[in-house]
C-alpha positions in Angstrom: 54.8 98.3 62.4 58.5 99.8 63.0 58.7 98.8 67.0 60.4 101.9 69.0 63.6 102.8 69.6 64.7 102.2 73.3 66.4 105.1 74.9 69.7 104.4 75.6 71.1 104.2 79.5 72.5 108.3 78.3 69.3 109.3 77.3 67.3 107.3 80.0 70.2 108.5 83.2 69.9 112.4 81.6 66.3 112.8 82.6 66.0 111.6 86.3 69.8 112.5 87.1 68.7 116.0 87.8 66.6 115.7 89.8 67.9 113.3 91.8 68.4 115.8 95.4 71.0 113.3 97.3 73.4 110.9 96.9 71.1 107.3 98.1 68.8 109.0 95.1 71.4 109.2 92.3 72.4 105.1 93.8 69.2 104.4 92.8 68.2 106.2 89.5 71.5 104.5 88.3 70.4 101.0 89.8 67.1 101.7 87.5 68.8 102.6 84.6 71.7 100.8 84.3 69.3 97.6 85.6 67.7 98.2 82.7 70.2 98.1 80.2 73.3 96.3 81.5 71.5 93.5 83.7 73.4 93.0 87.2 73.2 91.2 90.8 74.4 92.9 92.8 75.7 96.8 92.0 77.5 99.4 94.6 77.4 103.4 93.6 80.8 104.6 95.8 81.5 108.9 95.9 85.6 109.7 96.5 87.6 111.7 97.4 89.5 113.1 94.7 92.6 113.9 96.3 93.0 110.2 97.8 90.6 108.2 95.6 89.5 107.0 98.4 85.5 105.3 98.9 84.2 108.1 100.7 80.5 107.2 100.7 79.0 103.6 99.5 75.8 102.7 98.0 74.3 99.6 97.9 71.7 97.8 95.4 71.0 95.1 98.7 72.0 94.6 102.2 74.6 92.0 102.0 75.9 89.8 104.8 79.0 90.8 105.1 80.8 94.5 106.4 83.2 95.3 103.8 86.7 95.2 105.6 87.9 92.4 103.4 87.0 94.2 100.0 89.1 97.8 101.8 92.3 95.7 102.6 91.9 94.2 98.7 90.8 97.0 97.3 93.6 98.8 99.1 96.1 96.3 99.3 99.1 94.7 97.4 98.9 95.4 92.8 95.6 93.8 91.6 93.6 92.8 88.6 91.2 96.3 87.6 91.5 98.0 91.0 89.8 101.4 91.0 93.4 103.3 90.5 94.2 101.7 87.3 90.9 102.2 85.6 90.8 106.0 86.4 93.5 106.5 84.3 92.3 104.5 81.4 91.2 107.0 78.6 87.6 104.7 79.0 87.9 103.8 82.7 86.0 100.4 82.4 86.7 97.8 83.2 85.9 94.1 83.4 86.8 91.0 85.0 86.3 88.0 82.7 87.8 90.7 80.4 90.9 91.3 81.6 91.8 88.2 82.8 91.4 86.4 79.3 88.2 84.3 81.1 90.2 82.9 84.1 88.8 85.6 86.8 90.0 84.1 89.9 93.5 85.5 88.0 91.9 88.9 90.3 92.8 87.9 94.2 89.6 90.1 95.2 87.5 88.4 92.8 89.8 84.2 93.8 89.9 85.1 97.6 86.5 87.9 98.2 84.0 88.3 95.4 83.7 83.7 94.4 83.5 82.3 98.0 81.1 84.7 100.0 78.7 86.0 97.2 79.2 83.2 94.4 79.6 85.7 91.9 80.8 85.3 88.6 81.5 88.0 87.3 82.8 92.5 87.5 82.2 95.2 86.1 84.3 97.9 86.9 83.5 102.1 86.0 84.6 105.6 87.6 83.2 108.0 86.6 85.5 110.3 85.9 84.8 115.0 85.1 87.0 116.9 83.7 90.8 115.1 84.8 89.0 114.2 88.6 87.5 110.8 90.0 84.3 112.0 91.4 82.6 108.4 92.3 83.0 104.6 91.1 80.2 101.8 89.9 80.7 98.3 90.3 78.3 95.6 89.3 78.8 91.9 89.9 77.5 88.5 87.7 76.1 85.9 90.2 76.3 82.1 89.4 75.1 80.6 86.6 74.6 84.1 84.7 76.8 85.0 81.5 79.8 87.5 82.0 79.5 91.0 80.9 80.4 92.5 77.2 82.4 94.7 76.0 79.1 96.0 74.8 78.6 96.4 77.7 80.9 98.5 79.0 81.6 100.8 75.9 77.7 101.7 76.7 79.1 101.9 80.8 81.8 104.6 79.7 79.6 106.4 77.4 77.9 108.1 80.7 80.2 108.1 83.6 81.3 111.6 83.1 77.2 112.6 83.2 77.5 110.5 86.7 80.5 112.3 87.6 79.1 115.2 87.3 75.9 114.1 88.8 77.6 113.0 92.0 79.7 116.0 92.2 76.1 118.3 92.1 74.3 116.3 94.6 77.7 116.6 97.3 78.5 120.4 97.1 75.0 121.5 96.5 74.4 120.2 100.1 72.4 122.6 102.6 75.0 123.8 105.8 73.4 121.5 109.1 71.2 122.7 110.5 71.5 120.9 114.3 75.0 122.2 115.1 78.7 122.1 114.5 80.5 118.5 114.8 81.2 117.1 118.7 84.7 118.0 118.2 88.2 115.7 117.1 87.1 111.7 117.7 90.2 108.8 118.1 89.1 104.6 117.1 92.0 102.1 117.1 90.6 99.9 114.7 92.2 96.5 115.3 94.0 93.4 112.3 90.4 92.5 112.3 89.6 95.8 111.4 86.8 95.5 114.9 87.0 98.9 117.0 89.3 97.6 119.9 88.7 101.2 121.1 87.1 105.4 120.9 87.0 108.2 122.4 83.1 109.4 123.3 83.1 111.3 120.4 83.4 108.4 118.3 80.2 107.1 117.6 78.3 110.4 116.6 80.8 110.4 114.7 80.9 107.2 112.8 76.3 107.7 112.1 77.1 111.1 110.6 79.9 108.8 108.6 77.3 106.7 107.3 76.5 104.6 110.9 77.4 101.0 111.6 76.9 97.5 109.2 76.7 95.3 112.2 79.4 95.2 113.5 81.6 96.7 110.7 82.8 100.4 110.6 81.8 103.1 107.6 83.4 101.7 104.3 84.8 105.1 104.3 86.4 104.0 107.5 87.8 100.8 106.3 89.0 102.9 103.5 91.9 104.7 104.9 92.5 102.4 108.0 93.4 99.7 104.4 95.3 102.4 102.9 97.3 103.2 106.2 98.1 99.7 106.7 99.5 98.8 104.0 101.5 101.7 102.9 102.7 102.0 106.2 102.8 105.7 105.6 99.3 108.0 107.3 96.9 108.7 104.8 93.7 111.2 105.2 90.6 111.4 103.3 87.7 112.9 103.4 83.5 112.8 103.3 80.1 114.7 103.3 78.4 113.0 106.2 74.5 112.9 106.5 74.5 115.5 108.3 75.8 118.4 105.8 79.8 118.4 107.3 82.6 117.6 106.0 84.9 115.7 107.9 88.4 114.3 107.2 89.7 110.9 108.1 93.6 110.4 109.3 94.5 107.2 109.6 97.7 106.4 111.2 99.2 102.4 111.7 101.1 101.9 114.6 104.6 100.9 115.2 105.1 96.9 115.5 103.7 93.4 114.1 103.8 92.2 110.6 102.1 95.3 108.2 99.1 93.9 107.9 98.3 92.9 111.3 99.3 96.1 112.4 96.7 98.0 114.6 95.8 101.4 113.0 94.2 104.7 114.9 91.7 107.0 113.3 91.1 110.9 114.2 87.4 112.2 113.0 88.0 115.9 113.0 85.9 118.8 111.0 87.8 119.2 107.7 89.0 122.3 107.6 87.9 124.7 105.2 90.8 124.9 102.8 90.5 121.1 102.2 86.4 121.7 101.5 87.7 124.2 99.0 89.7 123.3 96.8 87.0 120.4 96.5 85.3 122.9 95.4 86.9 124.8 92.9 87.7 121.2 90.8 83.6 121.5 91.9 82.8 124.2 89.0 85.5 123.0 87.0 88.9 124.8 87.5 92.0 122.4 86.6 94.5 121.8 89.1 96.9 125.2 88.3 93.5 127.2 88.0 93.1 126.0 91.0 96.4 126.4 92.9 95.5 130.2 91.1 92.2 130.9 93.0 93.8 129.6 96.1 96.9 132.2 96.3 94.0 135.0 95.4 91.5 134.0 98.4 95.2 134.5 100.3 94.9 137.9 98.7 98.1 137.1 96.8 99.2 139.7 93.7 99.5 139.2 89.6 103.3 138.9 90.8 103.2 136.9 94.0 101.7 134.1 92.5 103.5 134.7 89.7 106.7 133.8 91.2 105.5 131.5 94.3 104.2 129.4 90.9 106.4 129.8 89.0 104.4 131.3 85.4 104.5 134.2 83.4 102.5 136.7 85.3 100.6 137.2 82.0 100.0 133.3 82.5 98.7 134.3 85.9 95.9 136.4 84.2 94.6 133.5 81.7 93.9 131.1 84.7 92.2 134.3 86.4 90.1 134.8 82.9 89.2 131.0 83.2 88.6 130.6 87.1 85.9 134.2 86.0 84.7 132.6 83.3 84.0 129.0 86.0 82.9 131.5 88.5 80.6 133.5 86.8 82.3 136.7 88.5 84.5 139.3 87.0 86.5 140.4 90.2 88.7 139.3 92.1 86.0 140.9 95.2 83.2 139.0 93.4 85.5 136.1 93.3 85.8 135.8 96.9 82.5 137.0 97.6 81.4 134.1 95.9 84.0 131.1 97.6 83.9 133.1 101.0 81.0 134.6 101.8 78.5 132.9 99.9 80.1 129.7 102.1 80.4 131.1 105.2 76.1 132.4 105.3 75.4 131.7 108.4 73.3 127.8 108.8 69.4 128.8 109.2 67.3 128.2 111.9 
């Protein structure tokens, strides 16, 4: 009797992901489906801010004994093997540490100084979830001591579903209902010291941190640590946007304080409600608009005529009209008025009681 061919990873995910209502549900479904095809000792699925490329929220297959401080420092510090930013630019956005180091994972600073000594991991497989050229998330799998390394075949199997995962993350991020518990408490400020611990913060900060994912023991959420590491390493202000538990989008802006060597600088982080324009761009990207189509759509929302748009973007009026047709098609509208109603009026409905 011929055996039944096992369902592919893509088929399995395609069957369960449409029923997921939030990122937590997507993460649970991904861990279960992927684990049946590509076994792992630990996994982490993260959402990304497509504008900054920074981790927004991280969801783990099970808790770890330490926070994400060293992960953030390694990921957003100096160059290393298979950083997410590098993987995102590959034709197949996947990387296997043992393969990409020719069997010498200790060449990776992240593995040598963090993954192996802290957790005993022996290999890492990373996938960036990309759709229409935009990165919406990332998946990282780890093998434990004594496990066989990940294979190129397993990497291809994961790469085949990167767009499916990206579209699922994108859908749940922008399908959330507006918050029903009132507005945010206002801007919050925290000061993060050289050990990535909070040395001081304003009264509103604790509630904001809880909304961004909450404390992990004494550790800040991964999104705050990511923007801190980017600002500390670059010496420049770093900004990212995160969808909180409340359904509100928050903007995180980090600035490293002057004085002292870069790796040990304290960092000031401001957390406030994200401006509508920033969230609007992410919404347009989530609906499949290219960067240029987003430029045109934003100018339409500001009331600009075709002639003004063409001059500002250095395009011909005919090209602007072509972009508008594409925008209308992707948004399911047939006129500027309908487009404005869809993007502005629908997004500014009063919250439900």
